[in-house]
Steps between C-alpha positions, in 0.01 A plus 500: 500500500632846395598716799291820514693823422475757783507778238189353338313479832588859573391614148169315524436643852576849373264454195227380738547794720504738204170350368333546844628856530390576140155369578477734799616788287239421240233522775648834587472600131126435495261791453513740792836366615854644455712272273874453493638715216801276457297192416493459115173341357427360163182570293317236689577653831742224605838562631771497228826603667446500877752726674460296824580171305814660350594638839474158657709334225776768539507454876534127468789529252822376651815684416805278517864572485520391136223757414715774648785389281307424184226767501605760758276775366182285513593362842558844643171619355296212647690511837418876537131438428486222763686707755269805453180298540407550137129520426392544856684830517409619151127433532473758762611759250241396234739599222443355153874501437545246777336231282752571224781461748346184630495350143866593465599339828297191410688451166818529702380224735421285182854545385625360833251214502496394137746714311234678294352845560126419467186663638242341733279342218794316347618398847157351571515298167848372607384415857199307350747267330649425853168477686354269243803272515602554140845613605691536814643835604867400413392364160316819428799718610734293285278532187476877545886540506557424139577788260193406288278646774457879475312737718372857440708805585426858567815620344397688178691747288402860543562827310735621782736207455820528304582288197675217685253466796205508252650221291580299816148535635348416158712178485416410860124545454488339149261200488408538871132489611312756715645568839440226745407229234686202367584402139639157407739495206471178280754437228425400143556134428799588272655701785446217751671257245793728451549553870475128561762427231743760653449354840581153360808622324636678810433196721684288253787744507513500877517115498782493234701769688471321832605175340803677333600659837485163680689319221776761500530489880526122500766474232694830548416611845388857598614688189391821342272307255303365798440853636390620160259213439358545859447877450330439161281237650384737775416772248301261281324377813388851593379567146318166493320576833402843370360354191302250694373749751393759238387250232361154577443530879372859470262413217370207700437716800308757290300209349399360836403838637306596189303180536414563865456881458298545186466878556879556468 
């Protein structure tokens, strides 16, 4: 039997608490009652992006040492929000800008959790895969780490930018979806075939170079040729790993996610 994940239990409890709180806020929003200005509602009157739900997810996000080393800006942003009390403090001000800030901090929390800066609706779609048992959280996190998974960015070129910053921003935002959303890149079959062939060739080269290095070491001892063959084998091994990560494995991850997330 699979051991329950403490993070899953905390997220489910947070979601339940948010649902109960949202129901109470909906009662407050009835005719004659004062509603919460920060609660966003869809056309049917249902909650779309509950600030309380986002707040609970941010507060339950664990910041580890690796997060400070790998993503220090996002870790600092989430840690500052958690330390300040976040939504509880901002709700007293009733400022519409606090909801915009909350979304920004939520995307930072998603970068720490999953490595993708997504908004609450996409997070709920990802969490559904875990709750329904389609994927485990480590499996989902691993699939989202491939370069074939892109997320939206707020970085856009403006008229005040110089030539180089404008070109850099245009390249960075090229092909990306709306901010907070995901897009899955699938290669054409010809591209997949070419990447597969290149991976096979580099793996064969690694095997040959290792064999040559071992043979030279056995017959001639630790000579310069052994060092050259070993260095070449390491370079081809790095190239082969990159081709597999970007090509076959990345395309497979995008295929799995696209099957389970049809909206992406």
